[in-house]
C-alpha positions, 0 to 999 in steps of 0.5 A: 235689255230688261233684267226681269220677265213676267212669270208664265203660268207657274208649275204646280206647287204645294204650299204649307199653311203659311204659304211656304213651299213644301217641296224639298224640305226633308233634311239630310242626316247630320253625318252625311251633311257634316262630311260633305261640309268638311269636304269643302276644305279638301282643296286646302289639305296641306294647310290643314295638315299644318294646322294639325301639326301646330295644334299638336305642338300647342297642345303638347306644350300646354299639357306638359305645363301642369307636370312642370308646375307639379315639380315646382310644388315638390321643390317648395314642399321638400324645402319646407319639410327640410327646414323642419328636420335639423341638420345631421339627421338622416331622412331614414332616422326621421321616418323611423321615429315617426313610425315608432311614434305611431305616425304612419301617414306622416312617415309615408309622406316623408318617405315620398318626399325627396329632401336634404335635412336643413337645406331649405327651398332650392330657389335656383331649381325653382327658378329654372322650373318657372322659366321653363314653364313660362317658355312652354306656355309662350310657345304653346300660345304662339303655335295656337295662334298660328294654327288659328290664323291658318285655319281662319284663312282655310275656312274663309277660302272655303266659304268664298268657294261655296259662295261662288258655287252658289252663285254659279248654281243660281245662274244655271238654274232653270226659270222654273225653279224661280217660278216655284221658290220665293225670292226671300227664301232663296236669298236666305239660303244664299246669304243667311245660311252661307254666313251661318256656315262660315261662322259655325266652322270658324268657331268650331273647327279650331276648338274641336281639334284643340279639344280632342288633342287636349283630351288625348294628351291629358289622358296620356299624362294622367296614366303616366302619373296615376292609372287609378285616378286616370280610370276615375277620370275616364268615367267622364267620357261615356257620360259626355257621349250619352248626354250629347247624343241624347240632346243632339238628336232632339235639337238637330230637328229644331235647328233645321226648322229654325233656318227653314222658318228663317227663310219663310220669314225672309220671304214674307218680309221681302214680299211685303216690302216689295209690294208695300204700296199694294198692301196699303192700297187694299188695306191688308196691313192687318193680314200681313201683320198677322201672318208675320206674327204667326211666322215670327212665333214659329221662328221663336219656338224653333230657335228657343227650343234649339238653343235651350236643348243644346244649351243644356249640354254645357251645364250637364258637362260641368256637373259631371266634371265637378263630380269627377273633380271631387272624386280625384281630390279625395282619392288623390289625398288618400294616395298622398297620405299613403305615400303612393304619390307626391303632393306635386303629382296630385296637384298636377293631376287635379289640374289635368282633371280640369283640363280633361273636363273643360274640352269635353264641356267645350265640345258639348257647348259647341254642339249647338253651333255645329248643329246650326251650321250643319242645318244651314249646310243642308239647305245650301246643299239642297240648293246646289243639288237642284236640277239644272237647266240643260247644258249648252252643246259642247259643239254649239252652232253659231248663226250669222251675225246678221241672223234675224229670221226666226221660225217655229216649226211644229213647236210643242211645250207644257209646263206640267207633263199632264197639261199641254199648253202649246201644240204643233205651233208653226210660224215664220218671222222674216227680217225687218218684220213686226210680229204682234202676239195677242190673245186673252190672259193665259193664252201662251203669249209670254210663254212664246217669248220665253221659248224664244229666249230659251228660258224654257226649252221646247218639248217638241219641234224646233225654233230656228234662227236663220236655219240654226236650231236655237237649242244647238246655240249657246244661251249666251249667244242667243240672248246676246242677239236679243233685246227685251223690254218688259211691262215690269221694269227692272232697274239696278242700283246705280246711275241712269247712265249705268242702267242705260249702258247695262246691255252694252257697257262699252258704248260711247257717251254719244251712243248712250245719249242717242239711245236716250234721246230716241227713247225720250229719256233725254227729255226728262233727265235734264230736269233731274239734279244730276242728269244722267248721273242721278243715282237710282236705288234698286226700286228706282223710286225717284223716277215715275213708272213711265220714266222707268219704262223709258229707261229700259227702252233706252237700254234696249235701243243701245244694245242694238239687238237683231231680235227685239221683244216688247212685252207690253213695253209702252203700257206705262207711258202716255199715248203721245209718248207711246206714239213717238216711241213707236215711230222711233222703234220702227227705225230700230226694227229695220232689218231686225225681227220684232215680237210685240205682245200687246193688249191695247190692239190699237198699238199694233195696227201696223204690225206685219203679222198679227198672231191671235193665240188661244189656249196655246194655239194660233187660231188666226194670223195675218195683218190687222185689216184682214183679221178684222174683215174675217170677223173672227177671234181678233175681231172679237178682241178688237171690238171688246175693247170699246164695248165697255166705253159704249155702255158707259156712254148710255148705249142701249144694246150692242149690235152683233155687227162690228162696232166702228171703233172710236178714234184713239187719242193717237189718231187725234194727235197724229197730224199735230205731231209732224213737227216731232219728226225732227226730233226723231231724225 
């Protein structure tokens, strides 16, 4: 069966100046959206705890490193001092001599250094320190690699689940949603936004955890070494928070606008490429290019503003860090000179100051990634929060397998609450009958088909299949019994064989070829390079419009449905092929119910029942000859098809009496097609 349907009269929607849908664009707050995004990781809590443990071990070991290196510096410095003091002189004697000579600062420095006069550098102790430092950094890297690997798996599984949720959501959305949302916009949310969420979480989660733990660990070591210098370093935190919050408030709106505009631009590109030939035919290249440039400019402004503002955070953090670094170096030098700290501790503290400001700067630089990811998450969550179609009954009823009697009992329906479309419609289609639906554009013909398929549910009355209300059946059960061939063909990327077998993948080769022969696909497919294995792209550009239509008809033939819906199904084929297909369909319709929507009234002359619809109401019904004799709405429609031709041939006036329709091409060739009956057997 065909995979698409013509959109019915669409629900009202408001569009912005660029044509984008304006409903539902209000973004959620950053905090709630971020918490909901983190909630997608909840099912992997044990692994996240393991990530936290490995992160703590990795950070703890990396934080110990500078302190150990400071001890190594102390050993080297003590060895250097010991070589300047002759053996036999005690440390206290050296200090007393320096004090007596007025060198108080040097005396304080010697007092703070632990050395043995004349001993030199203790290379054995230095080697042990360096070996320990090497082991510490190696294990820190191993634990860091492990946590990154586990977290990567957690994030990718979360994105896998999110994609499944989006896919399931799309399947549960009502047709009305797709009527009001551009395909390119929906595709942007399903692909671009989900990918952006995954990349943002992958790049930020690990770094955020490591950075926060590093700040805590480094601060602890700073207070252990020197509370005074630690307090100086703490000035960085409030400055960082103030800068980040001020910038984030402004850039978050731009990130939301960036991804919203990306969706609009994608919709524009998809629409233009899908209708490329129409754009060319009507000469709208200039307008299309102008619209694209306008929307591209909007995307540029939003993206530039968001990236520029968020990019300010990193250099601002570096500036603050450099100021703190200078302050620590000056105060630390004074502390060493006063003998209150060893030179190794000052060296370690300077390293810690770098370690302290670096994660703060990284947190600032990740603000743009976080905001971009959360902005995309808001758009995906907005999709996931859309109202779904009414779920199937938990205790669904099932009609008999052979059920094909379809009845409308007082059916009412409206797309918009204040605009009735169908009111009190009643009709019965018995098994084996063909019901043709005709009427002017907008009369409700395709809406009737949508109600049969439960693309929309009725507002009043009921539709029954062999007495079973279709609303009490599952949609899958109802649609499995229904085959649909539409005016707008829809083929998938794959072979012709796969497209024919789409509705019945388990069909045998003989059954597939029989369906193709009945739909006259077999007649042209052997002229193709690979026959039934000829590959089609998603637009099937290597087939003509008529050939594509025949493939969709073969698909419906193979599905062998109990209810057959033909919505202008033969409008793209020539008259001779149309006649032959109608004959083949007449055999297919045995013991089945067929609904045919047609504008060429000559194609439904043999229908068992013709429904004439106007403004959602059946104004006439009956067979072809009776409706013509009644000289009502059907009579006017039928004769209107020939008035234009009569005027073009020079008719002076159109009589009020019914015009005798000229013989159709089908009528002319019908006698010459007797030999084709053999092909239909």
